[in-house]
C-alpha positions as CSV (number, residue, x, y, z in Angstrom):
1,M,0.0,0.0,0.0
2,H,1.3,3.4,-1.0
3,D,1.7,5.9,1.9
4,C,-0.5,8.9,1.7
5,Q,1.0,12.3,2.3
6,L,-0.8,14.6,4.6
7,S,0.0,18.0,6.0
8,R,-0.9,19.6,9.4
9,A,-1.7,23.3,9.8
10,A,0.7,25.1,12.1
11,A,-1.0,26.6,15.2
12,G,-1.1,30.4,14.9
13,R,2.3,31.5,13.8
14,A,3.9,28.4,15.3
15,A,6.5,26.2,13.7
16,G,5.4,24.9,10.4
17,W,5.8,21.2,9.7
18,T,4.4,18.5,7.5
19,G,3.8,14.9,8.4
20,L,3.7,11.6,6.5
21,V,1.1,9.0,7.4
22,R,2.9,6.2,9.3
23,G,2.9,3.1,7.2
24,A,4.4,-0.3,8.0
25,R,5.4,-1.0,11.6
26,A,8.9,0.3,12.5
27,M,11.7,-2.1,11.9
28,A,13.4,-3.2,15.1
29,V,16.8,-2.0,15.6
30,A,19.1,-4.8,16.8
31,R,22.7,-4.7,17.7
32,A,24.8,-7.8,17.6
33,A,26.3,-8.6,20.9
34,P,30.2,-8.6,20.8
35,R,31.8,-11.9,21.7
36,S,33.0,-11.9,25.2
37,R,36.7,-12.0,25.9
38,L,38.8,-12.5,29.1
39,G,40.2,-9.2,30.1
40,A,43.4,-8.6,32.1
41,A,41.4,-8.1,35.3
42,T,39.5,-11.4,34.8
43,L,42.8,-13.2,34.1
44,A,44.4,-11.9,37.2
45,V,41.5,-13.0,39.4
46,A,41.4,-16.5,37.8
47,L,45.1,-16.9,38.4
48,A,44.8,-15.7,42.0
49,L,42.1,-18.2,42.7
50,G,43.7,-21.1,40.9
51,L,41.0,-21.5,38.3
52,A,41.5,-23.4,35.1
53,L,41.9,-21.2,32.1
54,P,41.2,-21.9,28.4
55,A,44.2,-22.1,26.1
56,S,43.5,-18.7,24.6
57,A,43.7,-17.1,28.1
58,Q,46.9,-19.0,28.9
59,D,48.4,-17.7,25.7
60,A,47.5,-14.2,26.8
61,S,49.6,-14.6,29.9
62,G,52.8,-15.2,27.9
63,D,54.2,-18.7,27.4
64,G,51.9,-20.3,29.9
65,S,54.5,-20.8,32.5
66,A,52.7,-18.7,35.2
67,A,49.6,-20.9,34.7
68,R,51.7,-24.1,35.1
69,D,53.2,-22.9,38.4
70,A,51.5,-23.9,41.7
71,P,48.4,-21.8,42.2
72,V,48.4,-19.2,44.9
73,Q,46.8,-20.5,48.1
74,V,43.7,-18.5,48.9
75,D,41.6,-18.9,52.0
76,P,38.1,-19.9,50.7
77,S,36.5,-17.9,53.5
78,E,38.0,-14.7,52.0
79,V,36.6,-15.4,48.5
80,T,33.4,-13.4,48.0
81,A,31.1,-12.9,45.0
82,D,32.4,-9.4,44.6
83,S,35.9,-10.6,44.1
84,L,34.9,-12.4,41.0
85,I,33.5,-9.2,39.4
86,S,35.8,-7.0,37.4
87,R,36.0,-3.5,38.9
88,H,35.8,-2.1,35.4
89,Q,32.2,-3.2,34.9
90,S,29.8,-0.3,34.3
91,Q,27.6,0.9,37.1
92,P,23.8,0.5,36.9
93,R,22.6,3.3,34.5
94,D,20.4,6.0,35.9
95,P,17.1,5.8,33.9
96,N,16.7,9.6,34.3
97,R,20.0,10.2,32.5
98,G,20.8,9.7,28.8
99,P,23.1,6.8,28.2
100,V,25.1,8.7,25.7
101,T,25.4,12.3,27.1
102,N,24.5,11.6,30.8
103,L,22.2,14.6,30.5
104,P,18.7,14.5,32.1
105,L,15.9,12.6,30.3
106,P,13.5,14.0,29.3
107,R,14.9,17.5,28.6
108,Y,14.2,20.3,26.1
109,V,16.2,21.5,23.2
110,S,15.4,23.5,20.0
111,L,15.7,22.9,16.3
112,K,19.0,24.5,15.1
113,G,18.2,25.1,11.4
114,G,15.1,25.7,9.4
115,E,14.4,22.0,8.7
116,G,15.0,18.7,10.5
117,N,14.0,15.2,9.5
118,A,12.5,13.0,12.3
119,R,13.1,9.3,11.3
120,R,11.4,6.1,12.5
121,G,14.7,4.8,13.8
122,P,18.2,6.0,14.8
123,S,19.9,5.8,11.4
124,L,19.6,7.3,7.9
125,S,18.2,4.0,6.6
126,H,15.0,4.6,8.4
127,R,12.1,6.4,6.7
128,I,11.2,9.9,7.6
129,D,8.0,10.3,9.6
130,W,8.0,14.0,10.2
131,V,9.8,17.1,8.9
132,F,10.1,20.0,11.3
133,R,10.3,23.3,9.4
134,H,10.8,26.1,11.9
135,S,14.1,27.2,13.2
136,G,14.1,27.5,17.1
137,M,11.0,25.4,17.7
138,P,11.2,23.6,21.1
139,L,11.6,19.8,21.2
140,R,11.6,17.3,24.0
141,V,14.4,14.7,24.1
142,V,13.1,11.4,25.4
143,A,15.8,9.0,24.3
144,E,19.3,8.7,23.0
145,F,21.2,6.3,20.8
146,G,24.6,7.0,19.4
147,H,24.5,10.3,17.5
148,W,20.7,10.3,17.5
149,R,18.1,11.7,19.8
150,R,14.5,10.8,19.9
151,V,12.4,14.0,20.2
152,E,8.8,15.0,20.5
153,D,7.0,18.2,19.7
154,Q,4.2,19.9,21.5
155,D,1.7,17.3,20.2
156,G,3.8,14.3,20.9
157,A,4.8,13.8,17.2
158,G,8.4,13.2,16.3
159,G,11.1,10.6,15.9
160,W,14.9,10.2,15.8
161,V,16.8,13.3,14.9
162,H,20.6,13.6,14.4
163,Y,22.1,15.5,17.3
164,S,23.8,18.0,14.9
165,L,20.3,19.4,14.0
166,L,19.5,20.2,17.6
167,S,20.6,23.1,19.8
168,G,20.8,23.6,23.6
169,V,19.3,27.1,23.3
170,R,16.0,27.0,25.2
171,T,12.8,28.2,23.5
172,A,9.1,27.8,24.2
173,I,5.8,27.9,22.4
174,I,3.0,30.2,23.6
175,T,0.0,28.0,24.4
176,T,-2.5,30.7,25.5
177,D,-4.0,33.1,22.9
178,M,-2.8,36.7,23.5
179,A,-0.6,35.7,26.5
180,E,0.4,38.8,28.5
181,L,4.1,39.6,28.9
182,R,4.5,41.7,32.1
183,A,7.3,43.9,33.4
184,R,7.7,41.7,36.5
185,P,6.6,38.3,37.6
186,D,3.6,39.7,39.2
187,P,-0.1,39.6,38.0
188,N,-0.4,43.3,38.8
189,A,2.7,44.4,36.9
190,A,2.3,46.4,33.7
191,V,1.7,44.5,30.5
192,I,4.6,45.1,28.0
193,A,3.2,43.0,25.1
194,R,0.9,40.2,24.2
195,A,1.8,37.0,22.3
196,E,-0.4,34.9,20.1
197,A,-0.9,31.2,20.6
198,G,1.7,29.3,18.7
199,A,4.4,32.0,18.8
200,I,7.9,30.7,19.5
201,V,9.8,32.7,22.1
202,R,13.3,32.6,23.6
203,L,13.3,31.3,27.2
204,H,15.2,33.1,29.9
205,E,14.8,33.0,33.7
206,C,12.1,31.0,35.3
207,D,10.8,30.9,38.9
208,P,8.3,28.3,40.1
209,D,5.3,30.2,38.5
210,W,6.7,32.6,35.9
211,C,9.2,32.6,33.0
212,R,10.9,35.6,31.3
213,V,10.7,35.3,27.5
214,S,11.5,37.4,24.5
215,G,10.4,37.6,20.9
216,G,9.4,40.1,18.3
217,G,11.5,42.7,20.0
218,A,9.7,42.4,23.3
219,K,10.8,40.8,26.6
220,G,8.7,40.2,29.6
221,W,7.4,37.7,32.2
222,T,4.5,35.4,31.5
223,V,2.9,32.6,33.6
224,K,4.5,29.3,33.1
225,T,1.2,27.7,32.3
226,S,1.1,29.7,29.1
227,L,4.2,27.9,27.8
228,W,5.3,24.6,26.3
229,G,9.0,23.9,26.5
230,V,9.6,24.2,30.3
231,D,8.7,21.8,33.1
232,P,6.2,23.0,35.8
233,D,8.8,22.6,38.5
234,E,11.8,23.9,36.5
235,T,13.6,27.0,37.6
236,R,16.2,28.9,35.6
237,E,18.6,31.7,36.4
């Protein structure tokens, strides 16, 4: 079945983008597990405990003479499970941190250029599901794999984008029509400007309830509930 091409209207003056109807199910991304090898640390532990080694491991120790020597006497009471684990093994990964960058997940970034392809999987061989077409639009990173980041837009649409297309500059989308930008983070402060729903603004300081934003030559404070691109409990200096 041929895929049908659709387009979605951008909200207000928001970032424009087009979408392709998702066709066949995404192809699973599999990585071949490398063959295990005895490392130097494992070899040393095995020799210390007088364990039998395969021929390949004995060759790694030189001419095999050390393996043929009498094994070191070890008190069994001193042997623990931890002593058989290489100290170089990775620590358990924090699920709230990216496995590649160690940055928080999820987190917000922005589109660096005027166009970015969001693919079904983390490689150029995967089909393009979405094309983001507005420089600076905020995106939410939810996963990492190599040079690729899985991102979502305000509506939850997205896919895998190459990291070079993303920027750490923080932006946000106005979600309330004619949102008021005030001189101070105070509902009684003077209104400096108003922003239409869908407008993309630069994100500056944030306290628990307000964020300072700029765009269209104006800068002011707006309530955090009028923005997408910042977490409710996030503060920025």
